[in-house]
C-alpha positions as MATLAB code, in Angstrom:
seq = 'XXXXXXXXXXXXXXXXXXXXXXXXXXXXXXXXXXXXXXXXXXXXXXXXXXXXXXXXXXXXXXXXXXXXXXXXXXXXXXXXXXXXXXXXXXXXXXXXXXXXXXXXXXXXXXXXXXXXXXXXXXXXXXXXXXXXXXXXXXXXXXXXXXXXXXXXXX';
ca = [
     108.056   90.452  112.192;
     111.429   90.807  110.507;
     111.210   87.295  109.146;
     107.838   88.078  107.527;
     109.210   91.120  106.090;
     112.107   89.288  104.571;
     109.827   86.743  103.065;
     107.806   89.580  101.568;
     110.737   90.881   99.721;
     111.649   87.535   98.312;
     108.086   87.019   97.061;
     107.931   90.322   95.253;
     107.876   90.079   91.512;
     110.441   91.788   89.212;
     107.884   93.998   87.488;
     107.380   97.403   89.101;
     104.915   98.930   86.627;
     102.838  101.821   88.444;
     102.966  100.144   91.798;
     104.798  101.701   94.879;
     108.485  101.584   95.096;
     108.435  100.551   98.751;
     110.795   98.906  101.206;
     109.868   96.397  103.658;
     108.931   98.744  106.428;
     106.767  100.758  104.026;
     104.814   97.627  103.121;
     104.341   96.744  106.655;
     103.196  100.314  107.508;
     100.687  100.203  104.654;
      99.425   96.843  105.685;
      99.134   97.988  109.387;
      97.098  101.047  108.483;
      94.885   99.078  106.195;
      94.419   96.343  108.740;
      93.602   98.903  111.428;
      90.955  100.454  109.265;
      89.419   96.987  108.407;
      89.088   96.091  112.217;
      87.888   99.482  113.351;
      84.171   98.578  112.987;
      84.733   95.671  115.392;
      84.680   92.866  112.790;
      86.709   91.694  109.852;
      84.306   90.120  107.580;
      85.296   88.041  104.428;
      84.697   90.924  102.101;
      87.071   93.180  104.080;
      89.745   90.403  104.287;
      89.544   89.756  100.702;
      89.926   93.524   99.874;
      93.099   93.683  102.109;
      94.615   90.811  100.439;
      93.762   91.959   96.860;
      94.996   95.437   97.517;
      98.194   94.272   99.002;
      98.783   91.755   96.027;
      98.045   94.480   93.496;
      99.923   97.472   94.771;
     103.121   95.561   95.973;
     102.875   92.882   93.318;
     103.087   89.963   95.704;
     101.642   86.434   95.758;
      98.578   85.624   97.913;
     101.016   83.909  100.340;
     103.140   87.128  100.468;
     100.078   89.264  101.169;
      98.929   86.908  103.880;
     102.456   87.073  105.467;
     102.694   90.735  105.480;
      99.154   91.190  106.754;
      99.758   88.714  109.532;
     102.926   90.624  110.510;
     100.973   93.884  110.434;
      98.227   92.484  112.590;
     100.643   91.090  115.111;
     102.495   94.342  115.108;
      99.249   96.208  115.837;
      98.304   93.814  118.598;
     101.523   95.039  120.452;
     101.243   98.651  119.515;
      98.399  101.006  118.925;
     100.667  103.703  117.667;
      99.522  104.928  114.129;
     102.137  107.769  114.215;
     105.045  105.277  113.821;
     103.610  103.950  110.704;
     102.530  107.374  109.111;
     105.888  108.858  109.894;
     107.651  106.087  107.999;
     105.326  106.622  105.201;
     105.544  110.440  105.052;
     109.451  110.065  105.111;
     109.667  107.355  102.412;
     106.634  107.881  100.126;
     106.074  110.821   97.809;
     102.720  112.711   97.745;
     101.295  110.593   95.015;
     102.048  107.300   96.842;
     100.580  108.547  100.052;
      97.394  109.522   98.062;
      97.233  106.095   96.506;
      97.476  104.631  100.027;
      94.602  106.776  101.229;
      92.527  105.514   98.358;
      93.398  101.955   99.206;
      92.428  102.491  102.877;
      89.078  104.045  101.589;
      88.582  100.798   99.652;
      89.015   98.649  102.699;
      86.747  100.973  104.806;
      84.026  100.784  102.232;
      84.511   97.071  101.313;
      81.528   96.216  103.449;
      79.451   99.001  101.905;
      79.118  100.973  105.103;
      81.178  103.874  106.656;
      81.127  103.639  110.348;
      81.799  106.683  112.493;
      85.131  105.279  113.812;
      86.175  104.638  110.316;
      85.431  108.217  109.168;
      87.329  109.550  112.130;
      90.320  107.310  111.326;
      90.424  108.337  107.740;
      90.427  112.173  108.719;
      93.282  111.411  111.155;
      95.265  109.367  108.629;
      94.898  111.982  105.837;
      96.269  114.554  108.309;
      99.124  112.379  109.468;
     100.056  111.490  106.017;
      99.883  115.220  104.741;
      97.069  114.438  102.370;
      94.679  117.360  102.210;
      90.894  117.017  102.763;
      90.121  117.656   99.085;
      92.451  114.980   97.813;
      91.227  112.488  100.395;
      87.623  113.252   99.354;
      88.535  112.600   95.738;
      90.200  109.373   96.788;
      87.080  108.396   98.664;
      84.945  109.031   95.554;
      87.305  106.949   93.436;
      87.246  104.046   95.915;
      83.464  104.119   96.118;
      83.236  104.243   92.290;
      85.549  101.059   92.070;
      83.385   99.300   94.514;
      80.263  100.267   92.712;
      78.854  102.306   95.662;
      76.809  105.421   95.074;
      78.854  108.574   95.558;
];
């Protein structure tokens, strides 16, 4: 896992633009939460996989290979631990409110990538919003923005 995180940092671009200012653990935590959301309906289809990769590349300004590395590290970490609290605590401690809200929106994009919100996914989103200290109203607005980006009816 640490080797993958080291590679992630070496693959990052210089330009920070509007993207998160994250450390290696923050990137892993984001990837782990998004990966967990993508697998929650029991399958990871091609659309969800592409959404995971694209979101990681865009937000963290990494190459496709870098996104694949961190997503693999996150999936491996999730296989050995089912503890979402560890990830959300790191993000609460290191991300400001705006960054956490952007993360919630990213996860909504992953959840809706297949066009369907499953009951388990809805439950996870409520739980994550609470653990990340994002209120219900803000999470609902992030959900609407994600659906709009994906061309889904709000």
